[in-house]
Residue, then its C-alpha position, 0 to 999 in steps of 0.5 A: m500500500k502506498v502512503t502519500f503525505y499532505n502537509s506531513i499527514p499520512t493519507l491512505p486509500s479509503t473504502w466507501v461504505r453505505c450507511e443509512r442512505r448515505i455514503m461515508v468514507r471509512l479511512r484506513r488506520y495507519k500505524v507509526e511505531n512508538t507514536p502515542f494515539f488518542i482513542t475515543t469510543q462510545t457506548y451503544r447508543n450513548q447509554k450511560f452504562f458506566l455510571n455503575k462503579d462496578r462496570a467502570e472498574i471492569v473496563i479499567d481492569y481490561i485497560y490494564r490487562a491490555k497494557e500487560k500484553m498489547i500496550d507499551f505505554l499507558l499514558a492516560f485514560v478516563v471512563m466516562p458514563e457513556h464513553l472512554h478516552l485512552l492515550i496509549v503507545p501500542k506495542s509494535k505487533y498490535s494494532i489499535s483495532q486489536i487493542m480496542l477489540f480486546i478491551k471492549k469485548g472482554s469488558s462486555r463479556v465480564i459485565h454480561i456474565k456478572e449481571n446475567t445480561n446480554g446485548h450491546l454495551w459498546g458502539k461499533r466504532f472508535f476514533d483515533r488520532g496520532i499525537r505529533s508533538e509534546k505540546e499536543l500530548v500534554e494538551t490531550i492529557q489535560y483534555i482527558h483528565n478535565n473531561p469529568i469536570k467539564e461534564g459536571l461529574t467532579k470538581e477536581r480531576k484527581d477526585y474522579l474515580f475512573s480516571s488516570a488522574n486519580s491516585r488509585w491508578t498508575t500510568d507510564l507517563e514519566l517512563y515515557f517522557d524519560r524514554v523520549e528525552 
């Protein structure tokens, strides 16, 4: 596959998909090793599944399970009532799609078993963006950690239980910056 660059942004061939009487372009994902990616995914029909503490903690458990085998650096995350933000550097042999499948499928399975339910928990798609500078990295971390404040869930970002800003959770942020310098 040939990659072309436009204003230093890689562009890849796309595929056309028909979606509810309109045609949408589904861009192919690109991978650049050792690059942080900001990922956002939503719950099915934006339902607030993760107001439930146990469900949110299951998602976080699967983020850390993915970190053990698929993620080089976990830089930031927040589990909001109806969406998830992640900032990660994937291991070279894993794609973002594989990581998201692992987190979404695994957390759904455990939640359904614990609650004796079935059905959709996550939306089908996710969105990702490669981070290109240290400034953009810092801004993205601030955006992730400030998301619960913006949504009125807490007054201090460190108080939100389902965010890497909370001292309950560890990240690889310092390790990542030490490696980059």
